[in-house]
N, C-alpha and C positions, 0 to 999 in steps of 0.2 A: 264407098261401096253402094251400088244401087241395089235395093232390095224390094221385094213385095211381100205384103202380109195377107195371109189366107186365114179365114175364120171358118172352121168346120163345126157346125151346131148339131148336137144330138137329138134323138127323136122328139119332135114336137107333139105334145099330147093335148088334145082337146082345146077348148076356147082359152083356158088359162095359158097354155103354151103359145097359141097364136097371139094373145094379147101381149105377152112379154116380148115376142118377136117384134111386134109393131111398135112397141114402146122403146125397146132398147137397141135394136139393130141400127137404126140411124145414128143414135148417139155414139155407139161403139164404133161405127165406121168413121165418124168424125174425130172422136177423142183418141182412138188407137190408130188412126191412119190406116184402116184396113182397106186393101184394094179389091178383095174377092171374097164372097160368102157363099158357102155351100150348107144346105140344111135338109136333114132327113124329116119328112113330113107325113110318113105313112099312117100315123095315128092322130093327125091333126084335126080331123072332122069327127067329133063324137068318140074318138079313141080308136076308130077303124076307118082307114082310107082317107081320101082327100076330095073334098067338093071343089068345084071349079071356082066358085066365089072366094073361097078361103085360099085357094092357090094364088089367085090374082092379088089378094091382099098381102100375102107373104112376099110375092115378087115386088110388089109396089113398096114394101117396107125396106127393101135392100138386100134381099136374098137374090143372089145371082142364078144359082141353080138349085133346084129341089130334087132330092132323091127319095125314093119310095122303099119298097120291100115286099114282104109276102102279103101285105094288105093292099097292094096296089089296085086290085080289081074290086075292092069292097064297095066303092062308090061308083056305080055303073056309068054315071054321067062323065066320068074322067076318061073313059076308054077312048072315046072319039076325040076328046080334047088333046090327049097325048100324041095323036097323029099329026097335029098342027102346032105343037108347043114343044120345041126342042129343049127348053130350059127346065122341063119336068121329065125325070128319068125313070124307067122301070129297070129292073136288073137286066144286065147285058146277057147273062147266061140263061135267061128264060128262053123258050123255043123261039127260033128266029122269025116265025111268022106272027108273033104276038104284036099287038099295036104298040106304036111308040119306039123310042130309041133307048139303048142302054148306055150311050155316051154322048157327049157334045163337046164342041170346041167353040169358045167365045174369045173374040178379040176385045180386050178391055184396056184402053189407053196404050195400045201397041204391044201388049203382052197377050199371047195366045194361050188361054187357060183351057186344058182339057180335063173333063170330069168323066169318070168311069164309075158305073154302079154295078157292084157284084153281089150275089146272095150266096150264102153258104149252103152245104147239104147235110152237115151233122145235126141231128136232133131237129131239123126243120121239116115241115109238112109240105115240101115242094118236090117237084120232079123236074130237075134242071140239069143243064150240062155242067161239066167240071169247071169251077170258077178258075182254077189255075191254068188249065188248057185254053179256056175261053179268053182270059186277059192276055195270054201270050200271043194268040193269034191276033187279038185287036191291037196290041202295041206294035206288032210288025207293021200294021196298016197305018197307024196314026202317030207314031213316035216322032216323026219328022214334021208333023203338022202342029204340034203343041209345044210351047216353051216350058210350061208347068203342067204336070199331070197330078190330079187329085183323085184318090180312090176312096169310095165308101163301101166297105166290106160289111154287109148286112148279115150277121151270123149269130148263132146261139152259143157255139162252142168257142171258148177262149182259145183252145189249141188251134182251131182253124183260122181264126184271125191272126194269131201270132205267126202261123206258118205262111200265111199270105204276106205278112210284113217282110219276112225274110225272103220269100220268093220274089218280091218286087223291089227289094233293097237295091237302090241305085238306078232303077228303072222308072219308078214313080217318085214324086217329090213329096207328097203327103199321103199317108194312108190312115184313115180313121175308121174305127169300128162302130157299128150302131146295132140296135135291136134289143139289147138286154136292159137298157134304161138305167144302168148303174155306172157312173163314171169311174174308170179305173186309174190308178195312181201310178201308171207305167209309161207316162209320155216320155219319149226319148228321141234322139237322132241316131239312126242306125249307122254302121260304119261307112256306108257309101253315100251318106247324106240325106237319107229319106226320113222325114218326120213321121212318128208313129204313135198311135195310142190304141189300145185294145178296145175300149168303148168311150166315146165322147160324153156319155151321160144322157139324161132326159132333160128336155126343156118343158117344164110344166110343174105341177103341184107335188112337192116332196113330203107333205104330211099325208102319206098314202102309201099303197103298196103298188109301186112302179106306175103311179098316176091314177090308180083307181081307189074308190071309197074303201076305207080300211075294214069297216064292219062287213061290207058285202063280201069282200075277199076272204075274210076270216070265216064267215058263215060257209062259203063255198068249199073252203078247205076242210072244215070240221064236219060238214054234213054230206059232202059230195053231191049236193043237189044243184042243179043249174040256177043261175041268178044273173039278172042284168048287172053289169059291172059299171056303175055310175063313175063319171070323172070326178076326182077330188077337186079341191079349190084353194087350199091354203099352202102357204110357204112356197110361192111360185118362184122358180129359178130358170135362168138361161145357162146351159152348160155346153161346153165344147172344147175344141182345141184351137189355139192361135199359134201359127207358125210364121216365122219370117224366112224368106228364101233368098239367097244371094242370086241375082240374075246372071252374072258372069260365070260363076262356078256351078250354077244349077243345084246347089246344095242348101238344105236347111241350116240355118245358123242359130235359130232360137226356137224353142217349143214351150208352150205355157198352157196349162189347164185353165179354162175360163169357167167361173161361177159368178153369175150376176143376178142379183135379186131386184124385184121391183121396189 
């Protein structure tokens, strides 16, 4: 059986998240024989957005495609860079005239990997097109252009992510959720061969409140006063989903939650 391994990495948070990517992704690619890596990096620069320098560092470390999310425009320098960098994606169901692309197709060692980035609408402060209808229209266009299709569903509501899993069952090969920073224990292979997890988890400091300094967050909850939410620094982990896909059948044959520490 010829297969490929795809690693999908959850939200990279601040310099601790970037450091663990740079340190561990090359080692994981070698030790686990990983063919393709997708990572969400919308919180990679100071917790909000992505700077060009940091994007280049992540790509150089072995991340093939970077996905973003609702913080994609937080670092304005990225806006023009997205126009010329097809390996960094903003959500596909953002307005069509937005800079950059919501999907890409890369040929890696003869395998055409298609990556689609979607953003949810439930509890999200964004005004976007329906992710379900948007991905349907896109798949009609690109399904014969890619051998393996990976989808990052960046959403707050568990129900919306689970629904997208069932909606794309058998049409996408890997669907991983991002945004909530907490890895879920529901990794599975859906009946038509699609690998799925509701949230891949956070890549960053776990002695924190979803990556932020504990005391600052507690103060904000208890006083309702605004405060700068510093990035935490301890117990740094890389979290994600590792999937093995059979090339002939185009079905996932293995799924595994990944938690790696420095």
